[in-house]
C-alpha positions as CSV (number, residue, x, y, z in Angstrom):
1,M,-29.0,-34.1,0.6
2,T,-26.9,-37.0,-0.5
3,P,-24.5,-36.6,-3.5
4,D,-26.7,-38.7,-5.7
5,A,-29.6,-36.1,-5.2
6,F,-27.8,-33.9,-7.7
7,S,-28.2,-34.4,-11.5
8,S,-28.6,-32.5,-14.7
9,A,-32.2,-31.8,-13.7
10,R,-31.2,-30.5,-10.3
11,P,-27.5,-29.7,-10.3
12,L,-25.5,-28.6,-7.4
13,R,-25.3,-24.8,-7.7
14,I,-21.9,-23.3,-6.8
15,G,-21.8,-19.5,-6.4
16,T,-18.7,-17.6,-7.3
17,R,-17.4,-14.2,-8.1
18,R,-16.9,-13.5,-11.8
19,S,-13.2,-12.7,-11.7
20,P,-10.8,-15.2,-13.5
21,L,-9.2,-16.2,-10.2
22,A,-12.6,-16.8,-8.4
23,L,-13.8,-18.8,-11.4
24,A,-10.7,-20.9,-11.3
25,Q,-11.1,-21.6,-7.6
26,A,-14.8,-22.5,-8.1
27,E,-13.8,-24.9,-10.9
28,M,-11.3,-26.5,-8.5
29,A,-14.1,-27.0,-6.0
30,A,-16.5,-28.4,-8.6
31,A,-13.9,-30.8,-9.9
32,A,-13.1,-32.0,-6.3
33,I,-16.8,-32.6,-5.6
34,K,-17.4,-34.4,-8.9
35,A,-14.3,-36.6,-8.4
36,A,-15.2,-37.4,-4.8
37,H,-18.7,-38.5,-5.5
38,G,-18.6,-39.7,-9.1
39,L,-21.0,-36.9,-10.3
40,A,-21.5,-36.2,-14.0
41,D,-20.3,-32.9,-15.3
42,D,-23.8,-31.6,-15.7
43,A,-24.7,-32.4,-12.1
44,V,-22.7,-29.4,-11.0
45,T,-23.0,-25.9,-12.3
46,L,-21.3,-22.6,-11.6
47,V,-23.3,-19.5,-10.9
48,P,-21.0,-16.4,-11.4
49,M,-21.9,-13.1,-9.7
50,L,-20.4,-9.7,-9.8
51,A,-19.3,-8.7,-6.3
52,S,-19.4,-5.1,-5.0
53,G,-15.7,-5.3,-4.5
54,D,-15.2,-6.0,-8.2
55,K,-17.3,-3.0,-9.2
56,I,-15.4,-0.4,-7.1
57,Q,-11.7,-0.3,-8.1
58,D,-10.6,3.2,-7.3
59,R,-10.6,3.2,-3.5
60,P,-9.0,1.0,-0.8
61,L,-11.2,-1.8,0.3
62,A,-11.1,-0.5,3.9
63,D,-12.7,2.8,2.8
64,I,-15.7,1.2,1.0
65,G,-17.0,-1.5,3.3
66,G,-14.2,-4.0,3.9
67,K,-14.2,-7.7,3.2
68,A,-18.0,-8.0,3.1
69,L,-17.8,-6.4,-0.4
70,W,-16.4,-9.7,-1.7
71,T,-19.0,-12.0,-0.1
72,K,-22.3,-10.2,0.5
73,E,-23.8,-11.0,-3.0
74,L,-22.9,-14.7,-2.6
75,E,-24.4,-14.7,1.0
76,R,-27.6,-13.1,-0.3
77,A,-27.8,-15.8,-3.1
78,L,-27.5,-18.5,-0.4
79,I,-30.3,-17.0,1.6
80,D,-32.5,-16.6,-1.6
81,D,-31.8,-20.2,-2.6
82,Q,-30.2,-19.2,-5.8
83,I,-27.1,-21.3,-5.0
84,D,-26.4,-24.2,-2.7
85,I,-22.8,-23.4,-1.7
86,A,-20.4,-20.5,-2.3
87,V,-16.6,-20.6,-2.9
88,H,-14.5,-17.9,-1.3
89,S,-10.8,-17.1,-1.0
90,M,-10.7,-17.4,2.8
91,K,-8.6,-14.3,3.3
92,D,-11.6,-12.4,1.8
93,V,-14.1,-13.8,4.4
94,E,-14.9,-11.5,7.3
95,T,-13.5,-12.6,10.6
96,V,-16.8,-12.1,12.5
97,R,-19.8,-13.4,10.4
98,D,-23.5,-13.7,10.7
99,E,-24.3,-17.0,12.3
100,S,-26.5,-17.8,9.3
101,F,-23.4,-19.0,7.4
102,T,-20.7,-21.5,8.0
103,I,-17.5,-22.5,6.2
104,S,-18.0,-26.3,5.9
105,A,-14.9,-27.3,4.0
106,M,-11.6,-26.1,2.6
107,L,-9.5,-27.3,-0.3
108,P,-5.8,-28.1,0.3
109,R,-3.9,-24.9,0.9
110,A,-1.7,-23.6,-1.8
111,D,1.6,-21.7,-1.6
112,V,1.1,-19.1,1.2
113,R,3.9,-16.8,0.0
114,D,3.7,-13.4,-1.7
115,R,5.4,-12.8,-5.0
116,L,7.2,-9.6,-5.8
117,I,6.6,-8.2,-9.3
118,G,9.0,-5.6,-10.6
119,A,12.2,-6.7,-9.0
120,V,13.9,-10.0,-8.2
121,S,14.0,-9.2,-4.5
122,I,13.0,-6.5,-2.0
123,D,16.7,-5.4,-1.7
124,E,16.9,-4.9,-5.5
125,L,14.1,-2.3,-5.6
126,T,15.5,1.0,-6.5
127,T,15.7,3.8,-3.8
128,G,12.3,5.4,-3.5
129,A,10.6,2.8,-5.7
130,R,6.8,3.1,-5.9
131,V,5.2,-0.1,-4.6
132,G,1.5,-0.5,-5.5
133,T,-0.6,-2.2,-2.9
134,S,-3.8,-1.6,-1.1
135,S,-3.0,-4.2,1.6
136,P,-2.2,-2.6,5.0
137,R,-0.1,-5.7,5.9
138,R,2.0,-5.6,2.7
139,A,2.5,-1.8,3.0
140,A,3.6,-2.0,6.6
141,Q,5.9,-5.0,6.0
142,M,7.6,-3.3,3.0
143,L,8.0,0.0,4.8
144,R,9.6,-1.8,7.8
145,L,12.1,-3.5,5.5
146,R,12.6,-0.5,3.2
147,P,11.4,2.8,4.7
148,D,12.5,4.6,1.6
149,L,9.8,3.0,-0.5
150,Q,6.7,4.9,-1.7
151,I,3.5,3.0,-1.1
152,M,0.6,3.8,-3.5
153,P,-2.9,2.3,-3.7
154,L,-3.3,-0.4,-6.4
155,R,-6.5,-2.5,-6.6
156,G,-8.0,-4.7,-9.2
157,N,-7.9,-8.3,-10.3
158,V,-4.5,-10.0,-11.0
159,A,-4.5,-9.1,-14.7
160,T,-5.4,-5.5,-14.0
161,R,-2.7,-5.0,-11.4
162,L,-0.1,-6.6,-13.7
163,A,-1.2,-4.3,-16.5
164,R,-0.9,-1.3,-14.3
165,I,2.7,-2.2,-13.4
166,D,3.5,-2.7,-17.1
167,A,2.0,0.7,-17.8
168,G,4.4,2.3,-15.3
169,E,1.8,3.3,-12.7
170,A,4.0,1.7,-10.1
171,D,7.4,0.2,-10.1
172,A,6.5,-3.0,-8.2
173,T,3.7,-4.8,-6.5
174,L,3.0,-8.0,-4.4
175,L,0.6,-10.7,-5.3
176,A,-0.3,-14.0,-3.6
177,A,1.6,-16.9,-5.1
178,A,-1.5,-19.1,-4.8
179,G,-3.6,-16.9,-7.0
180,L,-0.9,-16.6,-9.7
181,D,-0.5,-20.4,-9.7
182,R,-4.2,-21.0,-10.0
183,L,-4.2,-18.8,-13.0
184,A,-1.2,-20.8,-14.4
185,M,1.1,-17.8,-14.0
186,F,3.8,-19.9,-12.5
187,D,6.7,-17.7,-13.8
188,V,5.3,-14.4,-12.8
189,G,7.1,-12.6,-10.0
190,H,9.6,-13.8,-7.4
191,A,8.5,-15.6,-4.2
192,I,9.4,-13.9,-0.9
193,S,10.0,-16.3,2.0
194,V,7.6,-16.3,4.9
195,E,10.5,-15.4,7.2
196,L,10.7,-12.1,5.4
197,L,7.0,-11.5,4.7
198,L,4.7,-13.5,6.9
199,P,1.4,-13.9,4.9
200,A,-2.1,-12.7,5.6
201,A,-4.2,-15.0,7.7
202,S,-5.9,-17.6,5.5
203,Q,-3.8,-16.7,2.5
204,G,-3.7,-19.6,-0.1
205,A,-6.9,-21.2,1.3
206,V,-10.2,-21.7,-0.5
207,G,-13.3,-22.3,1.6
208,I,-16.8,-23.7,0.8
209,D,-19.6,-21.7,2.4
210,R,-23.2,-22.8,3.1
211,L,-26.2,-21.8,5.1
212,A,-25.9,-23.0,8.7
213,K,-29.3,-24.7,8.4
214,R,-28.1,-26.7,5.4
215,A,-26.3,-29.4,7.4
216,D,-27.7,-31.8,4.8
217,L,-24.9,-30.7,2.6
218,D,-22.2,-31.9,5.0
219,P,-21.8,-35.4,3.5
220,L,-21.2,-33.9,0.2
221,L,-18.6,-31.4,1.5
222,A,-16.8,-33.5,4.1
223,A,-15.3,-35.7,1.3
224,I,-13.4,-32.7,0.0
225,N,-12.4,-31.0,3.2
226,D,-8.6,-30.9,3.8
227,V,-8.5,-31.1,7.6
228,P,-5.0,-29.7,8.2
229,T,-5.9,-26.7,6.1
230,Y,-9.2,-26.3,7.8
231,V,-7.8,-26.3,11.4
232,A,-4.8,-24.1,10.5
233,V,-6.9,-21.5,8.8
234,M,-9.5,-21.5,11.6
235,A,-6.6,-20.9,14.1
236,E,-5.5,-18.0,12.1
237,R,-9.0,-16.6,12.0
238,D,-9.3,-17.0,15.8
239,F,-6.1,-15.1,16.1
240,L,-7.6,-12.2,14.0
241,A,-10.7,-12.4,16.1
242,G,-8.6,-12.1,19.3
243,L,-7.1,-8.9,17.8
244,S,-10.4,-7.6,16.5
245,G,-8.5,-7.4,13.3
246,N,-10.2,-6.2,10.1
247,C,-9.1,-5.0,6.6
248,H,-7.7,-1.8,8.2
249,S,-5.3,-3.7,10.4
250,P,-1.8,-4.6,9.4
251,V,-1.7,-8.2,10.6
252,A,0.1,-11.4,9.4
253,A,-0.4,-14.9,10.6
254,L,0.5,-18.4,9.7
255,A,-0.5,-21.7,11.4
256,L,1.0,-25.1,10.6
257,V,-0.2,-28.5,11.9
258,D,2.6,-30.5,13.4
259,G,1.3,-33.9,14.5
260,N,-1.1,-33.3,17.4
261,E,0.0,-29.7,17.8
262,M,-0.4,-26.4,16.0
263,H,2.4,-23.9,15.5
264,L,1.0,-20.4,15.1
265,R,3.0,-17.3,14.3
266,G,1.5,-13.8,14.4
267,Q,2.6,-10.3,13.7
268,I,1.0,-6.9,14.1
269,F,2.4,-3.6,12.7
270,S,1.9,0.1,12.8
271,E,0.7,1.4,9.5
272,D,4.2,2.7,8.5
273,G,5.9,-0.4,9.7
274,S,8.0,1.4,12.3
275,E,6.5,-0.8,15.1
276,M,6.1,-4.5,14.9
277,R,5.2,-7.0,17.5
278,T,5.8,-10.7,16.7
279,G,5.1,-13.9,18.6
280,E,4.5,-17.6,18.2
281,I,2.8,-20.3,20.2
282,R,2.6,-24.1,20.1
283,F,-0.6,-25.7,21.4
284,A,-2.7,-28.8,21.3
285,L,-5.2,-29.0,18.5
286,D,-8.1,-29.0,20.9
287,D,-6.9,-25.8,22.7
288,V,-9.3,-23.4,20.9
289,D,-8.3,-20.4,23.1
290,A,-4.6,-20.4,22.3
291,P,-4.8,-18.1,19.2
292,A,-6.6,-15.5,21.3
293,R,-4.0,-15.8,24.0
294,L,-1.3,-15.0,21.4
295,A,-3.3,-12.0,20.2
296,L,-3.7,-10.7,23.7
297,W,0.0,-11.1,24.4
298,L,1.0,-9.2,21.3
299,L,-1.4,-6.3,22.2
300,E,0.0,-6.2,25.7
301,Q,3.5,-5.7,24.2
302,S,2.4,-2.9,21.9
303,S,2.4,0.9,22.3
304,P,-0.9,2.6,22.8
305,A,-0.8,3.9,19.2
306,L,-0.4,0.3,17.9
307,R,-3.1,-1.0,20.2
308,A,-5.5,1.7,18.9
309,L,-5.4,0.2,15.4
310,F,-7.2,-2.8,16.9
311,D,-9.8,-1.0,19.1
């Protein structure tokens, strides 16, 4: 379908989760599409949905079905033709997906760093401080830097997690800077450098999902695709695939495009942070196997116990 096929009578239907952050990201995608193609406001509409991951807040994501809990309702809506495209936080998208779906575009990547809430720096956290996070990566990284810390589960949307810190349920937490910025919470927390806390693969990136058979939508989506973000995030996802990483796995990765090359850094951790393997690789943009080579090299350097986390 060409962009001018969408109108108030037949708007482009954008699926999104109902959380404030997901809605903000969907609004970003809608604004980009309208601006790129000169579409009227009523030619694009949001279709909010409640994801399973939003319904279940009292258990770690890894224990209740993994990342699919953020995307399966939107994928079903694509199949049922309730929506034309879906907007996802890319770090919530499963590494290995059904071939019925394809990420066709990504918006320009935002700040990839984590922000610490509850102290001005990791060093300033009190001895034995309770850090609330349900991210295996963040837990392992924090324990590696500060083995005295107590890690406790903390899930929920941004506002919920901040409220739980205010209520004293934990002393500190970590949130993605990109999400806070998209909610206009620019002054919340203190950014931690990527040298100290390498981010999750795909952190800060927003992707546009479609059915693989809907290639007719590509002219619409190509106009908003940020190519450097797309190729960097896909390299990070290929690194995860090379590790067989999932939401149980403490993994960090960051790829940056540098001219005709990619610079990819990756880290894997034991759950308590006591073991870390880190590596980096520079490769030509068309070398699609390089991320998997880095993953394999890290696993080869690891203890049997660490490798077992990726079996």
